[in-house]
C-alpha positions, 0 to 999 in steps of 0.5 A, a space after each residue: 503048567 509045570 513049575 520051573 525048579 528055582 535052583 535050575 532057573 538060578 543056574 541058568 540065569 548065572 550062566 547067561 549073565 556070566 556070558 554078558 559080562 564086560 571083558 576082563 582087562 589085564 593090568 588094570 592096576 597099571 601105575 604108569 603116568 602116560 599113554 603111548 600110541 605105538 603104531 605106523 603111519 596112522 598113528 604117526 599122522 601121515 597126511 596131516 600137519 604136525 600136531 593134527 595126528 590122532 595122539 595129539 587129539 587124544 591128549 586133549 581128551 585125557 588127563 594122562 600125557 599122550 606120547 606119539 610113538 608112531 613111525 611111518 612105514 613100520 611093520 609088525 617086525 619093526 614094532 618088535 624091534 623098537 618096542 623096548 626103546 620106544 615103549 617099555 623103557 618109558 613105563 606107560 600106564 596104557 599102550 595103544 597098539 596099531 600095526 598091520 597096514 604095511 604088513 599087508 602092503 608088504 605081503 607079510 602073511 596075516 598069521 605072521 602079523 598076528 604072531 608078531 603082535 601077540 609077542 608085542 602084547 605079551 612083552 608089554 603086559 609082562 611089564 604090568 602095562 595095559 594094552 589096547 589093540 586097534 583094528 583099522 579095517 573099514 568095510 572091505 578094507 582089511 576085513 580079514 584082520 578084523 576077526 583075528 584082532 578081536 580074537 587076539 584082544 580077547 585071548 590077551 585080555 587087551 582093550 579092543 578098538 574096532 574099525 577106527 577108520 569106518 566112514 573115514 576112508 570112504 569120505 573125501 573130506 576126512 582123508 588125505 589120500 586113498 587110505 590115510 585120514 586128514 586132520 578132520 579124520 584123525 579127530 574122529 579116530 581120536 574120539 573112537 579111541 577115547 571111547 574105547 579106553 576111557 573107562 579103563 583109565 579113570 
C-alpha cells in the first residue's frame, strides 16, 4: 500500500478543519451594556399581555439589560427610519434584528427587504455593535427568506438565529392567532434566541 505524504495529509487536514470552524462574528469586543431587540410584532409581543413578550423573557436569562424596540406593523423600511433613535443612540452591546413578516404581507420584494436589512446591519456594525439576525421561517412559512437571511448573516459576520417559530405556529397551544405566538410561545422564542447568543455575550 502506497504511503500518504505527511505534508500533503497535513495540508488536507488543515483545509478540512478550517471549513469546520465556528463563524467569525463582527464586534465581539462591543462595549455596550444592553441588548436591544429590534423588530416588528414578533418582537413587540403581539398576542400576549405586556411583559409576556420574548425580550422580557430573554431579560430573565441574561445579565445584560434587554430593551424591547419592537413595533407592531413595522417593515424593513420602518427599521431604517427609526434605527438611529431606537437603537444607535442607545449604544447597545448587541442588537437582535427581526423583520420581514410585514414586508411579505405588503408585497415588498424579498430583494428589497434583504437590501434594507443589509443597510441596517451595516449601520449598526459601523458603531462597533454586534448584530444577530432572526429568521422567522417555519416549515413552508417564509421559507424563501431562510436561505437569504443565512447568507446575509454569514456575509456580514452576524449571529444567525434560525427558525425561531418552528413548531410554534403549528401548535394552537403556543400561538394567539394564525401566526403570532402567545406567552408560552414567546418563552420558547426567547430560549432559542438565548441559545444562539449566549456564547457571544459572556
